[in-house]
C-alpha positions as protocol buffer text, in pm:
chain_id: "A"
residue {
  index: 1
  type: MET
  ca { x: 1953 y: 21667 z: 18812 }
}
residue {
  index: 2
  type: VAL
  ca { x: 1809 y: 21447 z: 18563 }
}
residue {
  index: 3
  type: THR
  ca { x: 1447 y: 21338 z: 18599 }
}
residue {
  index: 4
  type: ASN
  ca { x: 1302 y: 21069 z: 18417 }
}
residue {
  index: 5
  type: SER
  ca { x: 1030 y: 20812 z: 18447 }
}
residue {
  index: 6
  type: MET
  ca { x: 1302 y: 20544 z: 18541 }
}
residue {
  index: 7
  type: SER
  ca { x: 1500 y: 20629 z: 18826 }
}
residue {
  index: 8
  type: ASP
  ca { x: 1846 y: 20511 z: 18939 }
}
residue {
  index: 9
  type: LYS
  ca { x: 1689 y: 20280 z: 19191 }
}
residue {
  index: 10
  type: ASP
  ca { x: 1491 y: 20123 z: 18901 }
}
residue {
  index: 11
  type: THR
  ca { x: 1781 y: 20048 z: 18675 }
}
residue {
  index: 12
  type: GLY
  ca { x: 2086 y: 20100 z: 18913 }
}
residue {
  index: 13
  type: LEU
  ca { x: 2233 y: 20328 z: 18641 }
}
residue {
  index: 14
  type: SER
  ca { x: 2326 y: 20683 z: 18659 }
}
residue {
  index: 15
  type: ALA
  ca { x: 2324 y: 20896 z: 18350 }
}
residue {
  index: 16
  type: LYS
  ca { x: 2681 y: 20854 z: 18296 }
}
residue {
  index: 17
  type: MET
  ca { x: 2650 y: 20479 z: 18313 }
}
residue {
  index: 18
  type: ALA
  ca { x: 2364 y: 20511 z: 18076 }
}
residue {
  index: 19
  type: LEU
  ca { x: 2599 y: 20683 z: 17839 }
}
residue {
  index: 20
  type: CYS
  ca { x: 2849 y: 20402 z: 17877 }
}
residue {
  index: 21
  type: LEU
  ca { x: 2567 y: 20144 z: 17807 }
}
residue {
  index: 22
  type: ALA
  ca { x: 2495 y: 20321 z: 17480 }
}
residue {
  index: 23
  type: ALA
  ca { x: 2856 y: 20320 z: 17364 }
}
residue {
  index: 24
  type: ILE
  ca { x: 2901 y: 19967 z: 17454 }
}
residue {
  index: 25
  type: THR
  ca { x: 2587 y: 19871 z: 17235 }
}
residue {
  index: 26
  type: MET
  ca { x: 2722 y: 20058 z: 16937 }
}
residue {
  index: 27
  type: VAL
  ca { x: 3077 y: 19894 z: 16981 }
}
residue {
  index: 28
  type: ALA
  ca { x: 2910 y: 19551 z: 16991 }
}
residue {
  index: 29
  type: ALA
  ca { x: 2652 y: 19631 z: 16702 }
}
residue {
  index: 30
  type: ASP
  ca { x: 2853 y: 19443 z: 16447 }
}
residue {
  index: 31
  type: SER
  ca { x: 2875 y: 19147 z: 16700 }
}
residue {
  index: 32
  type: LYS
  ca { x: 3236 y: 19192 z: 16768 }
}
residue {
  index: 33
  type: PHE
  ca { x: 3436 y: 19422 z: 17013 }
}
residue {
  index: 34
  type: LYS
  ca { x: 3712 y: 19563 z: 16797 }
}
residue {
  index: 35
  type: GLU
  ca { x: 4005 y: 19690 z: 17008 }
}
residue {
  index: 36
  type: GLU
  ca { x: 4013 y: 20029 z: 16835 }
}
residue {
  index: 37
  type: GLU
  ca { x: 3653 y: 20082 z: 16910 }
}
residue {
  index: 38
  type: LEU
  ca { x: 3698 y: 19982 z: 17269 }
}
residue {
  index: 39
  type: GLU
  ca { x: 3993 y: 20219 z: 17317 }
}
residue {
  index: 40
  type: LYS
  ca { x: 3796 y: 20505 z: 17148 }
}
residue {
  index: 41
  type: LEU
  ca { x: 3501 y: 20426 z: 17367 }
}
residue {
  index: 42
  type: ARG
  ca { x: 3716 y: 20448 z: 17689 }
}
residue {
  index: 43
  type: SER
  ca { x: 3917 y: 20771 z: 17559 }
}
residue {
  index: 44
  type: LEU
  ca { x: 3600 y: 20942 z: 17494 }
}
residue {
  index: 45
  type: ILE
  ca { x: 3393 y: 20866 z: 17795 }
}
residue {
  index: 46
  type: HIS
  ca { x: 3656 y: 20911 z: 18067 }
}
residue {
  index: 47
  type: THR
  ca { x: 3467 y: 20743 z: 18334 }
}
residue {
  index: 48
  type: ASP
  ca { x: 3575 y: 20525 z: 18606 }
}
residue {
  index: 49
  type: GLU
  ca { x: 3642 y: 20166 z: 18571 }
}
residue {
  index: 50
  type: SER
  ca { x: 3331 y: 20086 z: 18811 }
}
residue {
  index: 51
  type: ALA
  ca { x: 3096 y: 20273 z: 18604 }
}
residue {
  index: 52
  type: PHE
  ca { x: 3199 y: 20119 z: 18272 }
}
residue {
  index: 53
  type: LEU
  ca { x: 3186 y: 19763 z: 18414 }
}
residue {
  index: 54
  type: LYS
  ca { x: 2829 y: 19805 z: 18573 }
}
residue {
  index: 55
  type: ALA
  ca { x: 2715 y: 19944 z: 18247 }
}
residue {
  index: 56
  type: PHE
  ca { x: 2884 y: 19627 z: 18070 }
}
residue {
  index: 57
  type: SER
  ca { x: 2721 y: 19386 z: 18311 }
}
residue {
  index: 58
  type: PHE
  ca { x: 2398 y: 19552 z: 18235 }
}
residue {
  index: 59
  type: TYR
  ca { x: 2463 y: 19511 z: 17871 }
}
residue {
  index: 60
  type: ASN
  ca { x: 2519 y: 19145 z: 17911 }
}
residue {
  index: 61
  type: GLU
  ca { x: 2224 y: 19058 z: 18113 }
}
residue {
  index: 62
  type: ARG
  ca { x: 1954 y: 19229 z: 17917 }
}
residue {
  index: 63
  type: PRO
  ca { x: 1830 y: 19240 z: 17534 }
}
residue {
  index: 64
  type: LEU
  ca { x: 1931 y: 19520 z: 17313 }
}
residue {
  index: 65
  type: ASP
  ca { x: 1585 y: 19685 z: 17308 }
}
residue {
  index: 66
  type: VAL
  ca { x: 1572 y: 19701 z: 17667 }
}
residue {
  index: 67
  type: CYS
  ca { x: 1910 y: 19861 z: 17687 }
}
residue {
  index: 68
  type: ILE
  ca { x: 1795 y: 20133 z: 17442 }
}
residue {
  index: 69
  type: LYS
  ca { x: 1485 y: 20201 z: 17643 }
}
residue {
  index: 70
  type: VAL
  ca { x: 1672 y: 20234 z: 17964 }
}
residue {
  index: 71
  type: VAL
  ca { x: 1936 y: 20472 z: 17803 }
}
residue {
  index: 72
  type: SER
  ca { x: 1655 y: 20688 z: 17673 }
}
residue {
  index: 73
  type: ALA
  ca { x: 1479 y: 20685 z: 18003 }
}
residue {
  index: 74
  type: ARG
  ca { x: 1780 y: 20783 z: 18198 }
}
residue {
  index: 75
  type: LEU
  ca { x: 1896 y: 21066 z: 17970 }
}
residue {
  index: 76
  type: ASN
  ca { x: 1753 y: 21436 z: 17924 }
}
residue {
  index: 77
  type: ASP
  ca { x: 1731 y: 21598 z: 17593 }
}
residue {
  index: 78
  type: GLU
  ca { x: 2078 y: 21754 z: 17590 }
}
residue {
  index: 79
  type: GLN
  ca { x: 2236 y: 21422 z: 17698 }
}
residue {
  index: 80
  type: LYS
  ca { x: 2055 y: 21231 z: 17434 }
}
residue {
  index: 81
  type: ARG
  ca { x: 2180 y: 21472 z: 17153 }
}
residue {
  index: 82
  type: ILE
  ca { x: 2541 y: 21433 z: 17289 }
}
residue {
  index: 83
  type: THR
  ca { x: 2503 y: 21071 z: 17318 }
}
residue {
  index: 84
  type: TYR
  ca { x: 2375 y: 21022 z: 16948 }
}
residue {
  index: 85
  type: HIS
  ca { x: 2667 y: 21227 z: 16836 }
}
residue {
  index: 86
  type: LEU
  ca { x: 2909 y: 21012 z: 17033 }
}
residue {
  index: 87
  type: LEU
  ca { x: 2744 y: 20690 z: 16894 }
}
residue {
  index: 88
  type: TYR
  ca { x: 2783 y: 20842 z: 16547 }
}
residue {
  index: 89
  type: ASP
  ca { x: 3159 y: 20902 z: 16602 }
}
residue {
  index: 90
  type: LEU
  ca { x: 3207 y: 20555 z: 16752 }
}
residue {
  index: 91
  type: ALA
  ca { x: 3036 y: 20408 z: 16438 }
}
residue {
  index: 92
  type: GLN
  ca { x: 3290 y: 20572 z: 16218 }
}
residue {
  index: 93
  type: VAL
  ca { x: 3603 y: 20478 z: 16431 }
}
residue {
  index: 94
  type: ASP
  ca { x: 3687 y: 20166 z: 16214 }
}
residue {
  index: 95
  type: ARG
  ca { x: 3604 y: 20331 z: 15894 }
}
residue {
  index: 96
  type: ASP
  ca { x: 3359 y: 20057 z: 15830 }
}
residue {
  index: 97
  type: PHE
  ca { x: 3004 y: 20206 z: 15890 }
}
residue {
  index: 98
  type: ALA
  ca { x: 2823 y: 19868 z: 15903 }
}
residue {
  index: 99
  type: ILE
  ca { x: 2450 y: 19829 z: 15837 }
}
residue {
  index: 100
  type: SER
  ca { x: 2405 y: 19706 z: 16202 }
}
residue {
  index: 101
  type: GLU
  ca { x: 2572 y: 20050 z: 16319 }
}
residue {
  index: 102
  type: GLN
  ca { x: 2338 y: 20246 z: 16099 }
}
residue {
  index: 103
  type: ASP
  ca { x: 2035 y: 20058 z: 16211 }
}
residue {
  index: 104
  type: LEU
  ca { x: 2131 y: 20087 z: 16582 }
}
residue {
  index: 105
  type: LEU
  ca { x: 2165 y: 20465 z: 16518 }
}
residue {
  index: 106
  type: GLU
  ca { x: 1810 y: 20478 z: 16392 }
}
residue {
  index: 107
  type: GLN
  ca { x: 1682 y: 20299 z: 16673 }
}
residue {
  index: 108
  type: TYR
  ca { x: 1837 y: 20544 z: 16924 }
}
residue {
  index: 109
  type: ALA
  ca { x: 1714 y: 20840 z: 16693 }
}
residue {
  index: 110
  type: ALA
  ca { x: 1361 y: 20703 z: 16729 }
}
residue {
  index: 111
  type: GLU
  ca { x: 1384 y: 20617 z: 17091 }
}
residue {
  index: 112
  type: PHE
  ca { x: 1535 y: 20959 z: 17179 }
}
residue {
  index: 113
  type: ARG
  ca { x: 1285 y: 21118 z: 16959 }
}
residue {
  index: 114
  type: LEU
  ca { x: 1546 y: 21321 z: 16781 }
}
residue {
  index: 115
  type: ASP
  ca { x: 1415 y: 21530 z: 16494 }
}
residue {
  index: 116
  type: LYS
  ca { x: 1527 y: 21457 z: 16134 }
}
residue {
  index: 117
  type: LYS
  ca { x: 1743 y: 21770 z: 16111 }
}
residue {
  index: 118
  type: PHE
  ca { x: 1937 y: 21736 z: 16390 }
}
residue {
  index: 119
  type: VAL
  ca { x: 2012 y: 21357 z: 16289 }
}
residue {
  index: 120
  type: SER
  ca { x: 2104 y: 21442 z: 15955 }
}
residue {
  index: 121
  type: SER
  ca { x: 2334 y: 21733 z: 16071 }
}
residue {
  index: 122
  type: VAL
  ca { x: 2537 y: 21498 z: 16282 }
}
residue {
  index: 123
  type: LYS
  ca { x: 2743 y: 21376 z: 15980 }
}
residue {
  index: 124
  type: ASP
  ca { x: 2846 y: 21719 z: 15914 }
}
residue {
  index: 125
  type: MET
  ca { x: 2941 y: 21800 z: 16283 }
}
residue {
  index: 126
  type: PRO
  ca { x: 3316 y: 21754 z: 16343 }
}
residue {
  index: 127
  type: SER
  ca { x: 3420 y: 21511 z: 16616 }
}
residue {
  index: 128
  type: ARG
  ca { x: 3479 y: 21704 z: 16928 }
}
residue {
  index: 129
  type: GLU
  ca { x: 3545 y: 21706 z: 17286 }
}
residue {
  index: 130
  type: TYR
  ca { x: 3211 y: 21611 z: 17437 }
}
residue {
  index: 131
  type: ASN
  ca { x: 3059 y: 21811 z: 17737 }
}
residue {
  index: 132
  type: PHE
  ca { x: 3032 y: 21526 z: 17974 }
}
residue {
  index: 133
  type: THR
  ca { x: 2964 y: 21779 z: 18266 }
}
residue {
  index: 134
  type: ALA
  ca { x: 2602 y: 21724 z: 18126 }
}
residue {
  index: 135
  type: PHE
  ca { x: 2615 y: 21369 z: 18274 }
}
residue {
  index: 136
  type: GLU
  ca { x: 2738 y: 21466 z: 18632 }
}
């Protein structure tokens, strides 16, 4: 069970929905939703449509900084590391690692309080099957 200062009741988002929200922010980082990024997002997360749509609605109704804070508040340390790695991989999908995507990764790293060693090691980690059981 995830215990954070912001409960499901406060945000309406579960940890899995927070993961979806983070992924949506990355896909939208360059101000356009590219089809290959959306396909990769859905194939990676393997979530039900309802969770994805709820996260997307949350994203549309709030500013980016609020989304980042909510994601961070909903996730534990293991989930944050998995999420950061997923976000890094999503930023690489279209082979255009935009400045906006790099900036967003820096914002998540800071909000998640990830150490510099982990952040720098992510680029050397192979894309992998993510352990989404950590989000159940």
